[in-house]
C-alpha positions as CSV (number, residue, x, y, z in Angstrom):
1,M,67.6,110.9,109.4
2,T,65.4,111.7,106.4
3,P,64.9,108.6,104.2
4,C,66.2,108.7,100.6
5,P,63.4,109.9,98.3
6,S,64.5,107.4,95.6
7,C,65.1,104.1,97.5
8,G,63.7,104.8,100.9
9,A,66.9,103.8,102.7
10,D,67.6,105.7,105.9
11,R,71.3,104.5,106.3
12,G,73.3,104.8,103.1
13,H,72.0,104.0,99.6
14,L,71.4,100.9,97.6
15,L,73.9,100.3,94.8
16,G,71.3,100.9,92.2
17,C,70.0,104.2,93.6
18,E,70.6,107.3,91.6
19,H,71.5,109.2,94.8
20,N,74.2,106.6,95.7
21,T,77.6,108.3,96.1
22,I,79.6,105.0,96.2
23,S,81.0,104.0,92.8
24,L,82.4,100.5,92.0
25,A,83.9,101.6,88.7
26,P,87.6,100.7,88.6
27,S,89.8,103.7,89.1
28,A,92.3,104.7,86.4
29,P,95.8,103.4,87.2
30,A,98.3,105.9,88.4
31,P,100.8,106.9,85.6
32,V,104.2,105.3,85.9
33,V,106.8,108.0,85.9
34,N,110.3,107.4,84.6
35,D,112.9,107.4,87.4
36,L,114.6,110.4,85.9
37,D,111.4,112.4,86.3
38,L,111.5,112.0,90.1
39,E,114.6,114.2,90.2
40,G,112.7,117.3,89.0
41,P,112.8,119.0,85.6
42,D,116.4,120.4,85.7
43,T,118.2,118.4,88.4
44,T,119.7,115.7,86.2
45,R,121.4,118.0,83.8
46,W,122.4,120.4,86.5
47,R,124.2,117.7,88.4
48,A,125.9,116.4,85.3
49,G,127.0,119.9,84.1
50,S,128.4,120.7,87.6
51,V,131.0,117.9,87.4
52,P,133.2,119.4,84.7
53,L,132.7,122.8,86.2
54,A,133.9,121.6,89.6
55,L,136.9,119.8,88.0
56,A,137.9,122.9,86.1
57,A,137.6,125.1,89.2
58,A,139.7,122.6,91.2
59,G,142.2,122.4,88.4
60,L,142.7,126.1,88.4
61,L,143.2,126.1,92.1
62,A,145.7,123.4,91.9
63,L,147.9,125.5,89.5
64,T,148.4,128.1,92.2
65,T,150.5,127.6,95.3
66,P,147.8,128.6,97.9
67,G,145.1,126.7,96.0
68,A,147.2,123.6,95.8
69,F,147.9,123.8,99.5
70,L,144.2,124.1,100.3
71,L,143.2,121.2,98.0
72,R,145.8,119.0,99.6
73,V,144.9,119.8,103.2
74,L,141.2,119.8,102.8
75,F,140.6,117.0,100.3
76,G,143.6,115.3,98.7
77,M,145.4,114.2,101.9
78,W,142.3,112.6,103.3
79,L,141.4,110.5,100.3
80,H,145.1,109.7,99.9
81,E,145.3,108.1,103.3
82,F,141.9,106.4,102.9
83,G,143.3,105.0,99.7
84,H,146.2,103.4,101.6
85,A,143.9,102.1,104.3
86,I,141.3,100.6,101.9
87,A,144.0,98.9,99.8
88,S,145.5,97.5,103.1
89,W,142.1,96.1,104.1
90,F,141.7,94.3,100.7
91,V,144.9,92.4,101.2
92,G,144.1,91.5,104.8
93,V,146.3,94.1,106.6
94,V,144.9,96.1,109.5
95,A,145.2,99.9,108.8
96,V,143.9,103.1,110.3
97,P,143.9,106.3,108.2
98,L,145.1,109.4,110.1
99,P,146.0,112.9,108.9
100,W,149.2,112.7,106.8
101,I,149.9,109.1,107.7
102,T,148.2,105.6,107.7
103,L,149.0,103.3,110.5
104,G,149.2,99.8,109.2
105,G,150.4,96.3,110.2
106,Q,153.5,94.8,108.7
107,E,151.8,91.5,107.9
108,R,148.5,90.0,107.0
109,S,146.0,89.3,109.8
110,F,143.7,86.4,108.8
111,L,141.5,87.2,111.8
112,F,141.0,90.7,110.4
113,A,140.2,89.1,107.0
114,L,137.6,86.8,108.6
115,L,136.0,89.8,110.3
116,L,135.8,91.6,106.9
117,F,134.2,88.5,105.3
118,G,131.7,88.4,108.2
119,A,130.8,92.0,107.8
120,L,130.3,91.7,104.1
121,G,128.2,88.6,104.6
122,A,126.0,90.4,107.1
123,L,125.6,93.3,104.8
124,G,124.7,91.1,101.9
125,W,122.1,89.2,104.0
126,R,120.6,92.4,105.3
127,L,120.3,93.8,101.7
128,W,118.8,90.5,100.5
129,K,116.2,90.3,103.3
130,G,115.4,94.0,103.0
131,G,114.3,93.8,99.4
132,G,117.5,95.3,97.9
133,R,118.5,92.1,96.2
134,P,120.2,93.8,93.2
135,L,122.4,95.6,95.7
136,T,123.7,92.3,97.1
137,A,126.1,92.2,94.1
138,A,128.2,94.9,95.8
139,P,129.2,93.0,98.9
140,V,129.7,89.9,96.8
141,L,132.0,91.7,94.5
142,L,133.9,93.2,97.5
143,A,134.3,89.7,99.0
144,V,135.7,88.4,95.7
145,L,138.2,91.3,95.6
146,L,139.2,90.5,99.2
147,L,139.8,86.8,98.2
148,I,142.0,88.0,95.2
149,G,143.9,90.4,97.6
150,L,144.6,87.5,100.0
151,W,145.9,85.4,97.2
152,V,148.4,88.0,95.9
153,P,151.9,87.6,97.3
154,F,152.6,90.0,100.2
155,R,155.5,91.6,98.4
156,H,153.2,92.7,95.5
157,A,150.4,93.5,98.0
158,T,152.8,96.0,99.7
159,T,153.5,97.7,96.4
160,F,149.7,97.9,95.8
161,I,149.2,99.6,99.2
162,V,151.9,102.2,98.4
163,F,150.5,102.9,94.9
164,S,147.0,103.2,96.3
165,G,147.7,106.5,98.1
166,D,147.4,108.7,95.1
167,G,145.7,106.0,93.1
168,G,143.1,105.6,95.8
169,A,142.5,109.4,95.8
170,L,141.9,109.3,92.1
171,V,139.4,106.4,92.3
172,L,137.7,107.6,95.4
173,G,137.4,111.1,94.1
174,T,135.8,109.7,90.9
175,L,133.3,107.6,92.9
176,L,132.3,110.6,95.0
177,M,131.6,112.6,91.8
178,L,129.6,109.7,90.3
179,G,127.6,109.6,93.5
180,A,126.8,113.3,93.3
181,M,125.4,112.6,89.8
182,L,123.7,109.3,90.2
183,L,122.3,109.0,93.8
184,P,118.5,109.5,93.8
185,D,117.0,112.3,95.7
186,E,115.2,110.0,98.1
187,S,118.4,108.3,99.1
188,R,119.7,109.0,102.6
189,L,123.2,109.4,101.2
190,S,122.1,112.4,99.1
191,R,119.8,114.4,101.3
192,G,120.3,118.1,101.9
193,A,123.7,119.3,100.6
194,L,125.4,115.9,100.9
195,R,125.6,115.4,97.1
196,W,127.3,118.7,96.6
197,G,129.8,117.9,99.4
198,Y,130.6,114.7,97.5
199,L,131.2,116.7,94.3
200,V,133.5,119.3,96.0
201,I,135.5,116.7,97.9
202,G,135.8,114.4,94.9
203,A,136.8,117.1,92.4
204,G,139.2,118.7,94.8
205,A,141.0,115.5,95.7
206,F,141.1,114.3,92.1
207,M,142.6,117.4,90.7
208,D,145.0,117.7,93.6
209,V,146.6,114.4,92.6
210,F,146.0,114.6,88.9
211,V,147.7,118.0,88.4
212,T,150.7,116.7,90.5
213,W,151.3,113.9,88.0
214,V,150.7,116.1,85.0
215,K,153.5,118.3,86.2
216,A,155.7,115.3,86.8
217,W,155.0,114.1,83.2
218,R,156.1,117.4,81.8
219,D,159.2,117.5,84.1
220,F,160.6,114.6,86.1
221,A,162.0,117.2,88.5
222,E,158.4,117.6,89.8
223,L,158.2,114.0,90.9
224,P,157.2,113.9,94.6
225,F,160.3,112.2,95.9
226,G,161.5,112.8,99.4
227,R,161.4,111.6,103.0
228,S,159.5,112.7,106.1
229,E,160.3,112.1,109.7
230,S,156.9,110.7,110.5
231,S,156.3,108.3,107.6
232,G,159.8,107.8,106.0
233,L,160.1,107.7,102.2
234,S,157.4,109.2,100.1
235,D,155.2,106.9,98.1
236,A,157.0,107.8,94.8
237,S,160.4,107.2,96.4
238,R,159.3,103.8,97.7
239,L,157.9,102.7,94.4
240,V,161.1,103.7,92.5
241,D,163.8,103.0,95.1
242,V,162.3,99.9,96.8
243,S,159.9,98.3,94.3
244,G,162.1,99.1,91.3
245,W,159.6,101.1,89.2
246,S,161.0,103.5,86.6
247,E,160.2,107.1,86.8
248,Q,158.5,107.0,83.4
249,G,156.5,104.0,84.4
250,L,155.4,105.6,87.7
251,V,154.2,108.7,85.9
252,R,152.4,106.7,83.2
253,S,150.7,104.5,85.8
254,Y,149.1,107.4,87.7
255,L,148.3,109.4,84.6
256,G,146.8,106.3,83.0
257,L,144.6,105.7,86.0
258,G,143.5,109.3,86.1
259,L,142.6,109.4,82.4
260,V,140.5,106.2,82.8
261,C,138.6,107.9,85.6
262,L,138.1,111.0,83.5
263,V,136.8,108.9,80.6
264,V,134.3,107.2,82.9
265,L,133.2,110.5,84.2
266,A,132.8,112.0,80.7
267,A,130.7,109.0,79.6
268,V,128.3,109.3,82.5
269,V,128.1,113.1,82.2
270,A,127.4,112.8,78.4
271,F,124.7,110.2,79.1
272,R,123.0,112.3,81.8
273,L,123.1,115.4,79.6
274,T,121.6,113.7,76.5
275,T,119.0,111.4,78.2
276,R,115.5,112.8,77.9
277,R,113.2,112.4,80.8
278,T,109.9,111.0,79.5
279,A,106.9,109.8,81.4
280,T,105.5,106.4,80.4
281,S,102.0,105.2,81.1
């Protein structure tokens, strides 16, 4: 190896040598980019704008007989049954959602409630140890809701389970649409086309239910009363004939819940459309 002509070193260079390639100068800190920048230049507004478009398309389908059938079979029915099942879980009742029917117990199971508390505790501990400490608020909140559900008298809990069919479809559909807008790109829950699946399912299920109750508001003859051989009285019939709700109160309850969900969606969409992505150093 030829020695350095400046310092004579044959292995590397001294720090003071003019031919030294090693620099001890501190490197400039990497710029901190706003979280919204990570989504790309157009992704945020595109996601937000797609929500009202999806709702409008689903609403138009719901106004036609074939479209309403497709929305019910593909989206609304599934979230309806999951609504019954999730409501059952939160009052300590074992339930299994199936197509067109939710199999559930006729009484509370405190063993099942203890299993739910254990699962929520394990989830919270894993999030805490994994560094996602802000996310631990979610299982804590769910545990509090479960405690409230166990405290509610079973007669009222049964009414809540029945109401949560269409009510659950409205809420779950809203949550799916919010997830399509708010989940970051790097999240496992939004990779590939998952976020657009959330949007389609959420908008389809929401409008399937919401249009049903808008029609009932305009004409009580459109109320979904009836009885089926597999599940007995419909939810509307059980709420009116068994729980003693008035027809007007029934319609107002579902429409009120749907309007609250739409207000939440509109607020998030407006925020995402008007927020500018700026890089900060």
